[in-house]
N, C-alpha and C positions, 0 to 999 in steps of 0.2 A: 498566490499560486503555490501549487504543490509540485515538488520534483520527486519522482520515485526512482529508486535504484535497484535494478535486478541484475546481479552479477552472474547468475546461473540460469539465464532465460532459456526457454525451451519451446518447441512446437509440441503442443498437447494433441495427441491423437486418441480419440475416443471411439470405441467400437461397441455396437449393440449386438450381443450374442445371446440369443435365447437358449436356455438349458445348457449353459456353459459347464463343462466338466474337464478337470485336469487329465492330461494324457490322451485326449480325444481330438480328432480333427473337426473343426467347425468352420462355418461360413458366417461372416457378420452380415446381419440384415441391414444395418445402416452404419455409417461412419462419418466423423467430422474432424476437422483439424482447425486449430486456432493458436495464436501466440499465447504462451503461458509463462508462468512464474509469478510468485506472490506480488512482486512490485508491479508487474503488468496488470494483474487482477485489480490491484488498488487503483491504478490509473484508469482502468476501464470503468470501475464503479464511480470514481470521482467525476469522470466525463459525463456519465449518465445523470449524475446529480447536478450537472451544470457548473462544476467547480473547475477553474483553470488548472490544467495539469500537463506536465511533460515528463516522459519517462526516458531514462537512460540506463546504461549497463554495458554488458559485453555481448557481442554477436559475431559469430564466425562461420565460414564455409557456406555451403548452399542452404543449410538449415537456418543460419543467421540471416541470410538474404531473404528467405521466405518469411521469417519472423518479422523483419522490418516491413516487408510488403503487407503482411496481414495487419499490422498496426496502422499503417498508412491508409489501408482500405477502410479501417474502422473509424478513421478520422481522429486518431490519437496522436498528438504531437510526440515525436520521438527523435532522439539523437544518440545513437549507440556508438560505442567504440568498436571498430572492426578489429578482430583478432585472427591469428593464424589458425588456431584450433577450430574444430567443428562443434557448433552448438549442439546441445543434446536434444533428444526426442523423448518425450514421456508418453507411454502407451497405457490406456485404461480400458478395461473390458467390463462392460455392464451387462448383467443378466437381468432382463426385465421380469422374468418369471419369478425369480427368487429375490430380486432387488439387491443382489450381492455385487459389490464394486471391487474390482481387483486392479491395482495400479502398479506399474513397473517403471521406475525412473532410472535413467542413465546417470552416471557420475558427473558428466560434463567435461568440457575441454581443459587442457592444461593452459595456464596463462602465465606469460612472462612478466617480469618486473617492469620492463619498458612499457608493456601494454597497460599495466596498472597505473603507471605514472601518467599516461595519456588520460586514463579515466579520472584521476585526481584533478587534472587540469580542466577537463570538461565539466566535472561536477562543480568546481569552483566557479566556472563561467556561468553555467545554467542556474545556479542557486543565487545569483546576484539579485534576481527579481522575485525570489521565493520567500515564503514564510515558513513552510514546512519542507523537510526532506525525509522521505520514508525509505529506510533500508530494509528490504524484505527478501526472504528466501535463503537458500543455502549458499555456501561459497563453492566456487569451482575447486577441483582437486588440487591439493598441494599448495593452496593459497594460505598465507598466514592467518590463523583464526583470530588474530588481533586486528585484522583490517577494519572491521566494522567499528571497533573501539577507536581506532585512529581517526576514521572519517567522522565519527560522532563528536569527538573532542574538537576537531577542526570546525565542524558546524556550530557547536556550542560557542566556540570562541568568536565566531562571526555573527552571533545573535540569532541563529536559526533554531527553530523547534524541530528536533530530530526524533524520529519514530523508528523503533526497531522491532522486527518480527522475524526471528531466525530460530536456530536450534543448536544444541550442543555447546561446545566450548566457545564458538563465535557469539552465541547469545549471552553466555555468562560474562565473557570479557566485555561485550558491548554494554551490558547493564552497568558494569563498573565505571564506564565512561559517563554515566549520568544522562541518559537520553530523556527527552521530555516525556515520552510515552513508550512503554514496552508492552507488546501484545502476544504473549505465549498462549498456545492452546493447552488443553488439560495435561497431555503427556509431557509437554515441554516444561510446564509449571511444576509438575511433580519431580522432574529431573532437577530443576533448579533448587528446590527446597529439600530434596533427598528422601521423600517418602510419598506414598500414595495417599490420595484424598478419599475419605470415607463418607463425609457428609458436608453440609453447607458450612459448618463451623471450620472445617479444615481449609476450605476454599477461602473463607474470610481471613483466616490466619495467614494463609499463603500470600495474600495481597500485601500484608505488612512485611512479611519476610522478604519478598522480592523487592519491595520498596527500600528496605534496609540495605539491600545489595547495591543500591545506587539510583534506581529508576525514580523519576519524580512522580509519574503517574503509571498505574498498572491496570491492564485489562486482560483477564483470563477468559478465553473464548471456549465455549462448550457447544456440543451439538444442539443443546436445548436452550442456548442463550449465552449469557456472560455474567461475570462478576467484575466490578471495577472499583478502583481506589483513585480518587483524584485529589491532589493536594495543590491547589492553586496558590502559587507563591509560597508553598509550604506553610500557609497560615491556618487553613481549615481543611480538615479531611472530610471528603464526601464519598460515601460508598453507594454503589448502585448494584442492583441485581436485575438483569433483563431476562425475561422468559419468552422464547419463541415457540409458538404452537406447532405441533407436528402436523405436516400437511401431506395430503395424498399427491403423488406424482402423476403427471399426465404427459403425453407426448407433445413436444413442440411442433407446431405446424411446419416450421421451416427445416429443422434438423431431424425431426422425428425422435429426438432423444428426450428422456424424462426430465421434466422441470416441475417446479411447484405450481399447482393450479391457481393459487392466489398468493398475494404478497402479505406476509404476516404483519401485525402491529405488535411491537414490543411493549409490554407493560413493565415499566421500570419502577422499582421501589428505591428511592434515594434516602439515605439516612446519614445525617451529619454526626459529628462526634458527640452531640448532646442527646443522641438517640431520638430525635424528633422526626417522625416519618413524614416524607414529602412525596406522595405518589406523583409520578410523571408519566405521561403517555407520549411516546416518540413514534411517529409513523415511519414505516420501513423506507418509503421514498419521500423524504421531507421536501418541503418547498425550498426554494433558494434562500428565503429569509431564515428558515430553520437551520439550513446549512451554515449560513453566516453566523448565527448565534453559537452553534456548536464549535465552529472553527475560529472563534475569537476575531470578530470583524476588524477591530482596530489593528490587528497584526497582518491580516490577509487581504482585506479589500481596500480599494482606493479611498482616499479621504479628500476633502475639499480644502484647498489651500487658498488663503486670503492674503492679498498683498496689494501693492500699488496698482497692479493690473486687474484687480478684482478677483473673484472666485474662479478657479479652474480645476478640472478633474486631474488628479495626479496618481501615479503608481506608488503604492505604499512600499513596494520593494526597493525601487531605485530612487524614488522621490521626484522623478522628472514628470512634468505635465504631459498629458496625452498629446496636446497640441505640438509640443516640442518634439516628442518622439515621432509623430506623424510627419512633421516638416522635415526632420532629419532623414527619415526613410525615403521621403519623396525626392530629396536632394540626391540620395544614393541610388535612385531609380527603383526603389522598392515600394510596395504597398503595405501599409500597416493599419489594420482595422481592429481597435480594441472592442471586445464584446462588453456586455453589461458587467460592471464591477470587475474589470479585468486587469490583473497585474501583468506586465509584459513578460512573456515566457522567453523571448529571444530579443535581445536588445537591437534596436534599429540600426546601430552602427556596427553590427557584426559583419 
């Protein structure tokens, strides 16, 4: 199971405004709202891939209530900490005639130390049955930039694979805590290494520089694909370069907002330290089996336990058999139905 953490979650409001001009009055032809934030986007993608996921974070005020309702309506498991401040709203204006995208993000609410303590407790609870914990997005205003680093160290101590996608000082300090994977975009990666990237050689060198800061694996994302460095158990370095073809945008039948008209297939060139090319084709929407291979099945998916009672399906996260979890839930008057290869997101005795 994956737990995603979004500390500065938002309601994303997108407006379609043809011929948008600064300083002029416009009427939006279409508009849509959805729960937003990097961690929430990760949870949404994981759910569509059939991967068990639950998202947590901070949510406050009427915006926070709407955010939780939106996630629930999408069928995404969530358990947010309620805070006194009002969660932010992010507004994006898209001009379909020029394909220009303008985004305005609020800073977000102030968060007290007591509220952060509740978050720490909730995260410790939710991650009991998890293999991965993803920390994604910016921090709320006035929150210690070392918070991600603190949470990553705690996750590492408990044997979790931690993933970080943030920016600024929070990203730099978080990398020093040695997360399993860090995924900066181009601008964030340039900030980390202290210079702009001119060519592919600069990007390849940046992978090593960021890894030297503490990250075990590095993925630099671009508009056109990504570059990656993966050091499984730090024994062998595998480098990848993925190219995403540029696609023409069309209007979604449901929202009437531009979306890609097809799903790309990433062509990945993987090169190990011996410079032996190993072309890999990764479909954009992989099958569940592909996802299992990517996410290290032995750490994430249930295993078969053999004992005096014979083989039984068990949760890799907490080690308990599904039959025991179901029986305990039934005793407590709850219903617990594990899906295919499902680690328990919420313990039955909660």
